[in-house]
N, C-alpha and C positions, 0 to 999 in steps of 0.2 A: 354112712348108710342113710338112705332116704328116710325122712321123717314120716310119721304115720299120716300127717295131714297131706303131704305131697302124694303119697301113695293112694290115699282115698280120692284125691282130685284126679289122679291118673286113671283110676278105676272108673270114675264117673265119665271122664272124657272118652275112655275106651269103649264103654258101653254105648254111649251116644253115637260114637263113630261106627260101631258094629251095627246098630240099628239103621243108621243112614246107609251103610253099604248094602244091607239086606233090602231096604226099600228101593234103593237105586237099582238093584239087580232084578227085583220082582215086578215093579210097577212099569207099565209100558208108556213112559213119558220122556223118552230120550229125544224124540223128534215130534213136532206138532205142526199142523198146517199153518201156513203163513198167508194172511189175507192182505196182500199188497197189490198195487197196480190195478189191473183189470179183474183180479180174482176177488170179487166182492160177494161171492155166493157163500153165505154162512149157514146154509141149511144143514150141512154136515161138515165135519172136520175129521181128519185122520190123526192117529197117534201111533207112534212106533216105539217099541222097546227092544229088549234083548231077546225075548222069546216069542212075542206076539205083536201083531199089528191090529189096531182097532179103528173102527169107524163110529163116530158119535153123532147121532142125529140131534137136531135142534129140539126135539121133544124129550131128549134125555135118554133115549134108547141107545144102547151100545152093543156092537157086534165085534167080536174079536176072533182072530184066526191065527193059529200057529204057523210059523214059517215052514214051508214045504220041506226044505232040506238044508242041512248045515253047509253043504258045499256051494250053494248058490248065494250065500250071504257074503256081504262085503268083508274085507279083511279086518277093518276096524271093529266090526260087530263081532266077528269070531274072536278077536283078541279081547274085546270087552267082556264077553262071556267068561272066558277062562280066567282073566285077571280079577274080575269081581268075585267070582266063586273062591279063588285062592285067597283073596283079601279077606273075605268073610271067615273062612276057615282059619287063616293065620291069626286074625285079630281075636277070634274066640279062643284059640289055643293059647295065645299070649296072655289073655285075661285070666285063664285058668292057672297058668304058670305064675302070674303075678299074685293071685290069691294064695298060692302055696308058699311063696317066698316073701309075702308082706309081713310087716311088723305087727299088724293088728290081727293076725291069725296064728294059730299054733300047729299048723300042719307040719312044719319043719321046726325042730327045736334047736338046730345048729345055727347059732348066730353068725358064724363065719360064712356059711353057705347062702344065707338070705340075700346079701347084696349081689352075689353072682347070679342068683336066680332072677332077681328083679332086673338086672342088667340084660339078661337074655330076653325077658319079657319086653323090655324097652326096645331092643333091636327088632323083635318081632312086630311090634306096633309100628315102628318106623317103616318097615318093609310093607306092611299092610296098607299104610297110608299112601305110599308110592304106587302100590298096585291098583289103587282105586283112582288116584289122580291122573295117572297116565292114560287110561282108556277114555275117561270123560273129557280130558283135554284133547285127545286125538279126535273124538267124535265132534266136539265143539269146533275144532279147526275145519273139519270136513263140511260141517253144516254152514259155517260162515263162508267158506270158499264157494260152495254150491249156490248159496244165496246171492253172492255178488257176481256170479258168473253170468254173462249175457247169453250163454248158450242154453241155459235152463229156463223153461217156461215159467211164467208167474204162478200158474196153477200147480206146478210141481215143486215149488220152493218150500223149504221147511225152516222152522225156527227151533232154537234150543228149548227143550222141555224142562220141566221141574227137576227131573232126575239128574240132569247135568249139574245144576247148582247144589242139589243135595249131595252128589258125589264129591264135589269140591269141598263142601263143608265137612263131610265125613272124613275126607282125607286130611284136612287141616287139623281136625280134632285128634285123629290118630297120630299125626306127626308131633303135635304138641305133647300128647301123653307119652309117646316114646322118647321124645327129646328130654322131657323132665326126668324120666326114669334113668336115662343114660347119664344125665348130669349129676343126679343125686345118689344113684346106686353105685357107689365106688367102695370096694373093699378097703377097710381101714387097716392101717399098719398094726401089727401085733405089738402088745405092750409088755409081754412076758418072755420075749425071745432072748433078750440080752441082759437079764437082770443080774446084777453083780451082788455077791454075798460077801460080807465082811465079818470077820470073827475077831473078838477081842482076846488078846493074849496077856492082858495085864496081870491075871492071876498067876500065870506061870512064867513071869519074866525072869530071865537068867540073872543069877547073882553076879554082881560086879566086884572085882578084886581091886582094891586100892593099894598102892604101894606107899 
């Protein structure tokens, strides 16, 4: 069974990963304007996220607009929406399961069931980490491909925003937490299943006849 220290570390990593996934999902910083080549006008810059696109003026004013329709979005953006939401829900549920099956809580008193519950929580955190790493890596690949494409104008090129790196960090934290739980949360073998009992019959030893 995982020690209390390992479980506490996994809880901390899971909470940090969950916060990162929420920030990655909510903040519109997946794509930002790239000022390269002839695009040296820095009076305003654009920022794109999963839900809104924003224009930031040099004076600090920011105007954001929601996307008109889900059907007109790119496939990677549609997948990123679904995966990040599922990742946040799955990581939150896994943390609740981990709290119930942890050694430092008394929600469940059955010691044999706690390792299994912690193992389920670890698998959930692993899946949550993969669900956030896949969309940010997909978006990063598309951004780099469009940036290096000669068919895209310099004024239309984008760079990776902060949410891409936050998503990678959150995914790694969730993978580490889930991996530690899966490695240390193994049910132990029972110690009372094959106990042998011996009885002494010295008091009732049979009489021996000597010839």
